N, C-alpha and C positions, 0 to 999 in steps of 0.2 A: 170648344175645345179649351183642353187643357193639356202643359206642358208637366208633369211632374217627373223628376228625376232624382233619382235615391241617393244619397250620401254610401258612400262604402266603405266598406269597415275600416280604421285606423286613416280614411284619406282627409286631407286636408278643405278644406270650406272656400279656400280662396280656388280650389282645386273641381271644384263640383258647379261652383258661378261659370268661371271660365265653361265646362262641359254644356253647361243650360245657355250662357252665351250663346258658344258655335249652334244646337240646336235650336233656338232661336232664329238665327241667322239662318241654317238652310233650309228652312218651315216660310222663310219670309213673311216674319208677324213683324218684327219692328218695324221694319220695310211700309208694311200693310198701315201700319199705326198711324206710322209720321204724313204718309200720304192722304190719309184724311185725320189728318187735323185740325186741317181748313180747307174748306170749301173750293175746289177750283173749278175756273169754268168749261164749258166744254171746249170752248176754241183753244183755251191755254192747253187741255187733257187733248189732244188733236197734236198742236204744237208740237208740243212737249214727247211726243213718241215718231212723229216724225222727225225729231233732234234725235233722239235715239237711233233710229231706222238708218240715215240715213251715214252717223256714226260709226257702223254695224257698218255696212256692206263697202265703207271708206276702209274697213279695221281689213274685209275677206279682198277685196280687189287688189289694196297692197302687200297679202302675203299671197296671193295667184301667183303674181307674177313673178 
């Protein structure tokens, strides 16, 4: 998998870097790399997912009312 960003004519480099970062963020590449940086035990992974799930349910309940 490779992400390719072509610099447009007369485009500043910092704007091209910003486009690249947005593209990486949309495809969750940075998040995946950070998650695989260290080994995560299966019980820790399950606990983290349950915590995220509980948070999203709390938000849903809050906005449904």
